[in-house]
N, C-alpha and C positions, 0 to 999 in steps of 0.2 A: 707293740709287733715294728719290726727291723721293716727298712722301704722296701730289702730283698724278699722276706717273708709275704708283708703285703703283696708284692709283686705277684709272687709265686701262687699267690691265694686267689687273686684275682685272677689271674690266666687259668687256672685247674677249674673255676668256678663257671669262667667262662668256654673253656674249652668242652665242659660237662651239660653247658646249656644250650649247644650247635648241634647237643646228640641227639635221637629219637629211635630210642633202641624197644626191641621185645622182651619178650620172658616167657619162660614155658607155666604153663599152670593157670588156673580162676580164681587164683588168688594172688596177691601181689608177694614175693618172695622178699625177705631179711636183706637181702642185696639189695633190690631195687629202693624200695622205700629209703635204707641209708644211704645210697645215690641220690636221689629226689634229695631228701634233706641237707647233700654237700652241693648241691648247683643243679641238680637234672632237671630240667625245663618241660622234658616232654617225655612221652613214654607212646609207645604206636602196638596197636593191641590187633589181634590177628583171631581167625577160626578156633585154634587152640585156646584162647582163653575166653570164648564165651559157651555158655550152654542156656541161660535165659536173661531174660530182660532184666530179673530179677538179679540174678550174680551179678549180672554186667553192673549194675548201680550199685550192691556194693561191693564188688571189686573198683570202682572208680572213686568212691568214696573213701575207701581205704587210702587209695593216693593221694586222697588230698589232706589226709589227718597230715601227712608228712608239708604238705603246701599248696594253698587254695585255689592259685593261678594253674596249677598242672596242667600244660596242654595234654588230652587221651584224644592220640588221633585214629582212627580206620581206615580202611579199605574198604569202603560200603557204598558200592557203585550203585548196589541193584543191578535187577535182572541174574546174569549169568556169574557179576562178582558179586557175593554174598560175603560179610563176617557175619553180622547180626544174627542171619538167619541160615547158617551155612551149612546146619543138618537136615534143614525141610524144603529150605529152597526159597527162593526171597519172594515179598508177598507185592513184589513192582516190577514192572517190566525194566529192561534196562535202554540204554540211550537211543539204539535203533528203532525199538519198539514203537518210542515218540519221536523221532525222526519220519516212520513212515507216518505217523497220525498226523504231524506238524502242524501242531496248535498250541503254541507257545504256553496259555495259560492253562493247557492240562502238564506242561512241563513242570514248567513254575510249580504246579501243585503239587506235584510229585514229589519234587525235592522239597518243598515247604515240610509234607507229611513225613517223608524220611527222617529230614532234621528234627522234627517234632519229637519223631521215636528215638534218634540219637541224642537226643538232650535229656528227655526221661531219664537217660540211662548215665548222663553222663559225661557222653562223648563231646567233644567241641571243636573237634579238626577233623575234617571228611576226604582223603586222598582221590576227590572227585569233586568235577566229571573231566571225562575222558574227551577234550576238546580234539583231537584227533580226526584230520579228514579220513575218509578210509577210503584212498585215492585207488589202492591196489587190491582187488578183490582176493588174491593167495595172503592177503599177510595174516601171518600164523598168530598172531598175539591181538589186534586188535578186535576186524571184524565188527560183531555185531554191540562192543562198548563203543563203536563208534555212533553219533549220529547217523552219520551217511555219507556218502561221495559226494554232494553238494556242497560246496563250500557255506555259502550263505545260509542253506541251511542248518550246517554245523553251529554255524555262528549265533544266529539267533538262537538256537534249543541252548548253548553254551550259556551265554546271556542267563537268559531264565531257569535256566539251574544253577548259576549262582546264588539268581535275585531266592533266588525258592529257600536252597538250604539255608541263607546266611538268615534271613527272613526269619527263619527258626534260634536264629543264636549261633549255627554251625557255622566255622569258618570252612570256606569251599577253598580246593586246592586244586587250578585247573592244571592238568597234563597231557601228554609230553611234552615239553617243549624242545625243542619248536614246531615239534609234528611230528608222529610215528605213524601216519595212516600211511607213507608209500613205500613200506618196508616188505621184504619180503624171508626175514630171519626175526626171531626170538631173540630178542636182549636178553632172556634168562640164561638163553644159552651160547653167545657170540655176540658178535660188534655188528648190529646193522648199520646199512649204509644206503643215504639219498644222495643219488646223483641229479638232480635238478640243478635249475640255475637261480638266482637273485629273483628274477622275472617271477618265474614259477611259485616260489616260495612265500613271495611279497603278498602273489594274488590266490594261494594257496592256502598254503600251511601256514601262516600267521595272522590269517584275518581272524581265527574262531578267537586263538588266544587276544588278539585286539578286542576283541567283542568282553570279554570275559574281564580284562582290562578296564574298562568301560563300566562294565556292572559292578566294578568295584570287588575283585575276588581278591581274598583276604592272603591267599598263597597259590605259587605257579610250583608244579615239580617238574624237575628237566626228566629231559632225555638222554639214554646209556646211547644216540647213536651220531655216527660221525655223517655230517655234511658238507663236502668239501667244498662248495659255494661260500661257507659262513666259514671254516675254518678246518683246512684241508689234513690235520694233525692229529688234532684232540676231539674226543667226544662231547656232546655238547654239554655235561654236566661237570664236564672239567675247562672248558673253555672259556676263556674271557672276554672272547671276538662274542662270544652269543649270548652268557650271562649279562658281563657286564657291558658292552657294547650294545648288543642289539636290544637283549628285555630292557636293561633299567636305562640304556642312551637314548637308544631310537624308540622305541616303544614308550619311554617313561614311566616305568614299572615301579613302584615305588614298598610293595609288600613283601612277604617272606618268599624266598625262594628255597626251595626243599628236590633234596635229590632223589629219585629213583633209588631203588634200594641194593644197597652197596656189595651186596653181595652177589648182583646177579653175574654173570659171569664177562658181561660186556666188558665190566671193571675189574672184580676181582680176578679177572683171568690173565690181565694184562697187564694191568698197574699194582693190583694188591689193596685190601681196602684200608690197611692204614695211611699207604702214598697216595690214595684215590681220594681219602678225604684231604688229607693236606690240600691236594690239587683243586678240588671241589671248592673248598672256604676261600680258599688265593683266587680263584676264577670269579667270586661274588654268591655261589653260594650261601645260603644262611643256614643251615639245617641238613644233618645227614640222614639219610635213613637208613636204619641196618637194626635186622631181628627179623624176617621171613624168616633164616634158614638159622644165623648166628646169633643165639639167642641168651647169651648167659656175662654174667660181672664180667669175666676174664675180657671178651668184646669189648663193652662200654670201657674198662681200663687201657687197654690198648690203643681205641683210637683218643682217650681224651692224655696218652701220655704220647703218641704222635703228634699230634696238635701242637701241645705244648712246648715238644722237643723243636719239632718247626719253627717256634717263635725264636723261641730262646738261639736257634741257629740262623737264624736271618731268612729262614725258606718263604713264612708266612708273617707278613708285618700283622704287626701286635695290636697295630688300630684294625684291620681287617677282622679278626676274628674279635675283638671289642664291638663292632659293628653289625657281624651276623648274631653276637649274644643280643644286644639288643634290639633287634628286629624280632628274634623266640621271645625275650621277655615283653615286647609290645605286645604281639600277638595274644599273648597268655593274658595281658590285661585288656585289651578288648573283648577276650569269651569271658573274661569275668564280669565284665561290664554290661554287656551283650542284655541287651533285653528282647525278648522275640517279640514280632509283631502281632498284631492278635490273631486270633485262628478263624477263618471264614467258619460261620456259624453250620453247624451237622456235618463240618468236613469231615471229621473223625471217623464218621458212619457209615462216611458215602463209600466206601471200597473204590478209593479211588485207583488204588494199584489193578484193581481187576478192570473195570473201566476201562483203563487204559490198555490194557492186555487187550480186552475184548474189538476195542478198538483200530489196534493194530492188526490182526488176521485179516491175511489175505486167501480167498475160496475161490478155489478155480473148479470144475464140472460141479457133480453130481452123486449121490447114490441112492441106496435105497436102506430102509431103515436097518439097523445094523440090531444085533439079539446078543452076540455072547463074541462079539470079534480073539482074535488074537493080535497081541500088541509084541511086534518086533523090532527092539530098538537097536538100531545099528550106531554102533560106538566107538567113536574115534576116541585117541587118546586124546585127554583133555589139556589145555595148555597152563602153567603153573599158574599164572595169575590166576583162573578161572577156580584151578584145582580140581579132584576127583574124589574129594569127599562132599560132595552138592549133588542130592537125587536131579534126577532131571528127564523128561519124557514127560509123556500121555498117561501112563499107562495106572497108575494109582487113581489118576483122576476119570478116566473114563470105569475104572472097576466100582466107581462111586457111581457110577451114574448108570452101569449096565451092567448089572451083576451076572456073575457070569466068566467075565471077560479072564484071559489069560494073557501072561505076556512071558516072554524072553529075551537076553540083552545077546547080541551079536558083536564077538569083538572084527578087529580088522584080520585078515583072512576067512571072514564066514562069506558065503555065499547062496544065492535064493533055493538051493535045493537042502539047507542046513534049516532056511523060517519055512521053505513046505515042509518038509518034511515034520519041524515042531509045530506046525499050525493046526494039521491036517485039515479036513472039510470045512476050517473056519476062515473069514473074511481074514484077510489080514489088514493089520495098519503097521505100516510102514515107517517107522520113527529115526528121520537123520538130522545130522548137525555138520553146513559143509559141506552137503555130498558133492561140488564143483569143485571143494579142493581132493576129492580122495576118491581115485580109481575104483577102488575095489567096492566102494558104497554104490558108485555110478552100475557099475557093472551085475551090481547086487538087483538095484531097482529096476534096471533095463529086464531082465532074465522075471522077476518077480509081476510086474505085470504082464509081459507075455504071455507067463504060464497063468496067471491070475488078472485077466482085464479087471475085474472090479477091487482091486485092492485099490487101497484110502496109503495116501504118503502123506509123511506130515514134515517138513525142512524147519527148524529150529533154529536155524544158524542162517546164514548169510543167502538168502532165496536166488541164486546166483543159476543154479543147473535147471533145467526147462522142465516145467511141470509134468509130472507125472502121472500116472491112475483113474481110476472112475473120479474121485476125488482129491483134489489137492488144497494142503493147506500151510500158508508158510505164516507162523507165527513170529517172527525177526526177534528174536530171544528164547532162551529155553529155561527161565527164571518160572516157580510154579504158578504164579497165575497166566504164563503165558501157556501151559499146558491143560491149564482149567479153562479157558477161552480155546483152546482145539477139542477140548475132548467136549466141551459144548454141540459145538457145532459137530460132530460124529454123532453124537447121542438124541441130534436134533431138539436139545433145550435151548 
């Protein structure tokens, strides 16, 4: 092999190594297996790829027939954002519920059990936890995915989550650096901007990430947000000042830096995914996440070729690409050699997810025992990170406790009159999600309670609106176990 051919082969393998693509289907397509064999070191999984733990284990085993150290990544936060249980809802509450309980041992235990389930299925990199401080209650994309609005609470639970997940042998990927909590725009749709000074960033946004680094997080995910106090021109994912200067230099982080999904409009709509990927690696990122929307071989080849061309044209230092690829391979080697800590005695059977959800419930008021209520779910449009395919609410769980329960879903634009017409003379259980962000929802609740003072209200998002109804229940999340915990309160179980 000539020197030029060897260099080309090395560049191609390094370019493949830094990609974390997705794919369609529940088995690995031939093109993906071929690319893994040619140097692709990581694969991202989404809800579309998973039907059961057994199927997932078979899929990851199939990927490892090509290379035994392949990184299999997933966006499994638990709570509202689940891929492992996308069709039924998560067996674990999300971050806000864990923050509401504020028991770091519980958070560590939940993450440990979640990590165990992932590891059993062959998943070894989890794009979690969210370390964002939810300082803006109108944030459309973080909300219950954050441990809370208190900086130090978010920091201690981020550290506990990282420790628990990695104790199971699954690498944590703490996100979204340098902090997505103070935004009012969803980066899936546009480029958010955080206009705060350096002192605020140091005292608020960066504190949980420092805690994660101290806890040994194996990966950090960048945010597609513009933070002018750090870089006035480029979003964090593409910023050398933020990724290399701040994260590597000032904070001393040495692990893997992963980008958020590059097909999100904040990047794809402004830079394009090819140029964006080159700029991200040049800025200090080590791995390019793509595949939530673009999930085919053509995308992988486009990005591979764009990185190789950038090196040849001098737009991307060859040493930077090689360093990024080496960090990916180092994490892959860690996961292959990771040995999970001993599982606490009896913890598998303890139902730690439901226990945590029950502890997170906040109840105001009381009501007489119900027999067969009408559950009215006032449903906002779900953000892309959560997705609209995962069921949520209390109707199914309550029907199991109170036979004869009926239910309906009411989309934006519905009013109290619609609910009352459907409910008849049954007691109404009104279920909402972030009522404070949806005026139509607030108006419907006010009218319902005025017409039916015995209405039960269940808030499954951020509990910012004032309590309403004879009984008000805040679950701090909309996972299946959060719905179960609320149903138990309503049924008096």
